N, C-alpha and C positions, 0 to 999 in steps of 0.2 A: 956530591949532592945530585948532580944530573944522573949519574949511574944508578943511584938509589931510586930516583923517580922512575927511570926506565925499567928497572928490575921490578919495582912495585906494580907499575902499569902492566907489564908483561904477565906477571903472576896473576893479577886480577882478571885479565882478559882470558888467560888459559883456564882459570878456574870457572869462569862463567861459561865458557865454551864446553867444558867437560860436563858441567851440570846440565846444560841444554841438550847435549848429545845423549846423556844417560836417561833423560826423561823421554818417554815415547808419546806420540800423539794418539788421541782417542779415535781418529779416523781409521786406524788400523783394525778396529773392531766393527763387526757387522750388526748394527742396531736393528736391521730388518729380520734378523734370525735369532730372537731371544731364546735362551735355554734356561731350564730349571734343572739343577743337578743336586742330587742328594748322595752323601757318602760319608766316609770316615776321614778325618784329618790325619794325614800321614806325618806332615811336618808343617811348621808355620814360621813366619817371620813378621815381627812388629817393627819393620825397618823403613827408612826413608829411601826413595820418595814415596813408596807405597808398600803397605803390608801385603802379605800373601799367605795362602794356604795351598798345600799340595793335597788335593781332595781325591781320595780313592773311591771311584764309583764301581758299579758292577762290571763295566767294560774297559775302563782305563783310569789312569791317574791324570788329573787336570791340574795345571798351574793356574790358580785363581788369583788375579790381581785385585787387591782390596784398596781401601782409601789410605791416605797418610795416617800414621799413628795418632797424631793430634786430633784428627777428625773422629777416628774410631773411639778414642778415649772420651772426647766431649759428647759423643752420642751414646755412651754407655757400653761400648764393646772393649772390655779390658783384655790385656794380653793373655791372661789366664784362661779366658773363654776359648782361645784358639789352641788349646792343648792337644797334643797328639793323642789319638784314640777317641776323641770326641766326635759326635755326629753333627753334620751341618748340612743345610740346604742353601744353595745360592741361586740367585736369579741374575742373569747378565747376558753379555754379548760375546760370541766367539771371535777369536782373532781371525782375520781374513787369510793368513798364510801359515800360522802356527796352530796345527790341529788340536793341540792339547792345552791351549790357553784361553781363558775366559776373563773378561773384565766384569767384576761383580757390581751390580747396582744395589743389591741388598743381600744380607746374610741372616739366616735364622739358625740359632743355636739354642737347643732345648725349646723353651716356649717364648724366646725373645727374638724379635726381628729388628734389625738395625739397617736403616737407610744409609748407604755409603756415599752417595753422590749429592 
């Protein structure tokens, strides 16, 4: 019984630590330098903890961090809207040390703008 309790406690602790480690803090993004990017969606993921698009612009491909899938869904941004080949405009903040990463505050696909934060 005691071994089971110790094993369960250890498993839960490690699981919580892994989740916390996997999630990044928003302070890594520079809110003083907002960017608006327009381009073609190369790939996308409707995944936890945050969705993403790889957005191909005129000068490079950006990794754009979106909201969690549940938030995107509740605000009307279905997975299908992020299909490869589609055009998107994102407004957000660049990562302080990763020159190709942006945290999106909003995304516009076709004529629909979705607030992500």
